[in-house]
C-alpha positions in Angstrom: -19.8 12.5 -7.7 -18.2 9.2 -6.8 -14.9 9.1 -4.8 -12.4 6.3 -4.7 -10.9 4.5 -1.7 -7.7 2.4 -1.6 -7.1 -0.8 0.4 -3.6 -2.3 0.4 -3.5 -6.1 0.9 -0.3 -7.6 2.3 1.0 -11.1 1.8 0.5 -12.0 5.5 -3.3 -11.3 5.3 -3.2 -7.8 6.8 -4.8 -4.9 5.1 -4.3 -1.2 5.3 -7.1 1.2 4.3 -5.9 4.6 3.2 -7.9 7.4 5.0 -8.1 9.7 2.0 -10.8 9.6 -0.6 -9.7 10.3 -4.2 -11.5 12.2 -7.0 -10.4 9.8 -9.7 -9.5 6.2 -10.2 -6.1 7.2 -11.6 -5.3 9.4 -8.5 -6.2 6.5 -6.2 -4.1 4.1 -8.3 -1.1 6.5 -8.1 -1.4 6.7 -4.3 -1.7 2.9 -4.0 1.5 2.4 -6.0 3.2 5.1 -4.0 2.2 3.4 -0.7 3.5 0.1 -2.0 6.8 1.8 -3.0 7.1 3.3 0.5 6.4 -0.1 2.0 9.4 -1.6 0.0 11.6 1.3 1.0 10.8 0.9 4.7 11.4 -2.8 4.5 14.8 -2.3 2.9 15.8 0.3 5.5 14.8 -1.9 8.4 16.6 -4.9 7.0 19.8 -2.9 6.5 19.6 -1.3 10.0 18.8 -4.5 11.9 19.6 -7.6 9.8 17.6 -10.6 11.0 15.3 -8.6 13.3 13.1 -7.3 10.4 13.3 -9.8 7.6 12.4 -8.3 4.3 11.5 -10.3 1.2 11.3 -8.1 -1.9 9.3 -10.7 -3.7 6.4 -10.3 -1.3 4.5 -7.8 -3.4 1.4 -6.2 -1.7 -1.5 -5.7 -4.0 -4.3 -3.2 -3.8 -8.0 -2.8 -4.4 -9.7 0.5 -5.4 -13.4 0.9 -4.4 -15.9 3.4 -5.6 -17.7 5.0 -2.7 -20.5 7.6 -2.4 -19.8 10.6 -0.4 
C-alpha cells in the first residue's frame, strides 16, 4: 500500500521534509497545510516579540509537494 510524504518549500529556497508517512493524500495535504499555518503563526509571534530581528512577510507563502512512496 502506498504512503505519502510531504515536503514544504520555502521562498528562500529551503525545504523541510516532514518525517511522518501518511496513509492518504488527503491526510498528507492536511498536515502540509497545518505545517504552513504553524510557520505563519511562528513568524507573527517572532515579529511581535522582537520587531526587526525576525522580519516576517505574510505574503511569502510556502508551498508543498506530496510524493507517493513505497514502504
